C-alpha angles and dihedrals in degrees: 000000000000120000107232134209121184111201124182146170115207138174121226122190121032114025136164114254115184098305103340140067118246131177115233130187095212122040119243094236090049089057092052091046090054091050091050094047091048091053100037101033122213129101132323125217128181119210108221126181122226091226111051119225120244114286089225108087096220093047089050091053090053091051090049091051092050090050092049093049092051094040087234125187106209116208116257127220092229145345132208111266089241142344094204094110094056125091098179127041120192103201119196135187143141116262105256113184094336100314144044119303113268090248087069089057089050086058093047092049091055096066144042108245095184110148093005124126113227120197110190123207125187139189120212142139098250107318094098121201093327110193093326096111091054091042092053091048090051091050092046104033094167094053127082112238110207130204110298132224123233118199127181106241091222088059097043095104090057097040102085094112095050093045093048093047092050092048093049092046090050091052091049089054090050093050092053090062 
């Protein structure tokens, strides 16, 4: 049986919901991560940056764009001691400018993912996974990046069934190997 770690970066506060900005207490990606962890078991880890992004949604998107353009690696508050014991990593994030936030790449850079299976999941309002699957594979060339899951952020609260089914199907694929 595979040992599972669900890792995610999520934004609380102002978020884009199908044409408008709403403030939410729990981030959309955090919800999906919790659904996945509930279905697949294993451990849960939240990626948190040392410097918080702007509370204003539009200012945050500008910060995210500047980080992407400079290929930044924002400092994280903490990291797991090791990921050696894990076989499967569910990796979640919002789609920021067509890929994962740069903080996710800070996390990926911190460990050796050789031989690990990474299943990405992403919240967005219609832009899907963007190039994030390819970008993660490029960052972790010795890992296997499985088929990702895209969830509309505005539908995250009602997506437990879909997230759980995807996670369990991903684990079944892993067990067959």
